[in-house]
C-alpha positions, 0 to 999 in steps of 0.5 A, spaced: 131 660 231 136 660 236 141 656 240 143 659 246 146 660 252 140 663 248 139 657 244 137 654 237 131 650 236 131 649 228 129 644 223 133 643 217 129 643 212 131 637 208 137 632 208 140 633 201 139 628 196 146 624 194 147 624 186 144 618 182 146 611 185 150 614 191 145 619 194 139 618 199 132 621 199 131 628 203 130 626 210 128 631 215 134 634 218 133 638 225 137 642 229 137 639 237 135 644 242 142 647 245 144 651 250 151 654 249 157 650 249 152 644 249 150 645 242 149 638 238 146 638 231 142 631 229 139 629 222 135 623 219 138 617 216 137 616 209 134 609 207 134 610 199 138 613 193 135 619 189 133 614 184 129 610 189 134 605 189 135 602 197 142 605 200 147 599 199 153 601 203 155 605 209 153 612 210 158 618 211 156 625 212 158 632 211 156 639 215 157 645 212 157 652 216 157 659 215 155 666 217 151 667 211 146 664 207 149 666 201 153 664 197 152 657 198 157 652 200 159 647 194 159 640 195 166 637 193 169 644 193 168 647 200 171 644 205 165 642 211 166 644 218 165 636 219 166 630 215 164 623 218 167 618 214 162 612 212 165 606 217 166 600 215 160 597 217 154 601 219 153 608 218 156 614 220 153 618 227 147 622 225 149 627 230 155 633 230 157 637 237 157 644 235 158 647 242 165 649 239 162 654 234 163 661 234 158 665 237 153 668 233 149 667 227 150 660 223 147 656 217 148 649 216 147 644 211 148 637 211 150 632 205 150 624 205 155 620 201 158 613 200 165 612 200 166 610 193 164 617 191 157 621 190 155 626 195 149 628 195 147 636 193 145 641 199 138 642 201 133 648 198 135 652 204 139 652 210 137 651 217 139 657 221 141 658 228 144 662 233 149 661 238 150 666 244 153 664 251 149 669 255 146 667 261 140 668 263 136 674 265 135 676 272 128 673 275 123 678 276 117 680 281 120 677 287 115 677 293 113 674 299 106 672 300 102 669 306 097 663 305 094 661 312 100 659 316 104 659 310 110 664 307 112 663 300 118 668 297 117 667 289 119 670 283 118 670 276 122 666 271 127 669 266 125 668 259 130 672 256 138 671 256 142 678 259 143 679 251 136 679 250 135 673 246 130 668 247 132 664 253 130 657 248 133 652 252 131 653 259 124 656 258 121 651 253 126 645 254 128 645 260 130 637 260 136 640 256 138 647 259 135 646 266 135 653 271 138 653 277 136 659 282 141 662 287 138 666 293 141 671 297 139 673 303 143 679 306 142 684 312 144 690 308 141 692 301 148 694 299 153 692 297 149 688 292 151 681 291 155 678 285 153 672 283 158 667 281 163 671 287 158 672 293 156 665 296 149 664 295 144 663 301 140 658 298 141 654 292 135 651 289 137 645 284 133 642 278 129 636 280 132 630 278 127 627 273 129 634 269 126 641 269 127 647 271 128 648 279 122 651 283 120 658 282 120 659 289 122 657 297 119 657 304 120 664 307 123 660 313 129 658 308 132 665 309 134 669 315 128 674 318 129 681 317 134 680 311 134 683 303 133 678 298 136 677 291 135 672 286 139 670 280 138 665 275 143 660 272 144 654 267 150 651 263 152 658 261 153 661 268 149 665 273 146 671 271 145 678 275 140 678 281 134 683 280 135 691 281 132 692 288 132 686 293 126 684 297 126 687 304 124 681 307 121 681 314 123 688 315 121 692 321 121 700 322 126 704 325 126 706 332 122 713 332 127 719 333 126 724 338 122 722 343 119 727 348 115 729 354 111 735 353 
């Protein structure tokens, strides 16, 4: 399960039960869809203690996080990465930003506790997630097609990040990490544009209602007889353009050496 620039979509197996009289029953804990620094972990709110009695006081939560699943943290001894103390009324937040985590593999557990004491034990297994800050890979299959009188330039959206990790956030949950496309149309095939440095000719933004930007544009949006590159961008920044440009509207060079014989 990955977090991104890649991103993570994972499910914590269960919210651990607190100790008798103070603990809550297991409730699913989920890792929210994240992309890079937008990472956020969320979990369910227990309603009962491990002995079956109702929760009777404000709840606090502790999140433990480490790079390996073992040795497991020890509640009461291991220092949690986050301690959301029980408030005077209501319960502590059931979400925790994780965007400042170190990129790489992570394993998280969440426990619940009362201010008077009694922290739940850990769930049987942690939730694994992976954080990478790599930007999206380059779009593929950039091409121009004419249907009737309509000319369109289109491309295949990336499904991975430049480090090879799955582009979970943008590919599967675009509302969380929508892709923007940067289109470069230049008169020459070199130098190759550098996303983030070279100003794009056209920027295709995600729709207001959510989702990725459209992976196409009208041919009229770029100058004729130009070389076209496309890069994908999300909150982790822009990726690279495709290796070879689309030679849009190219015409043959003048025939050399015209002779009369």
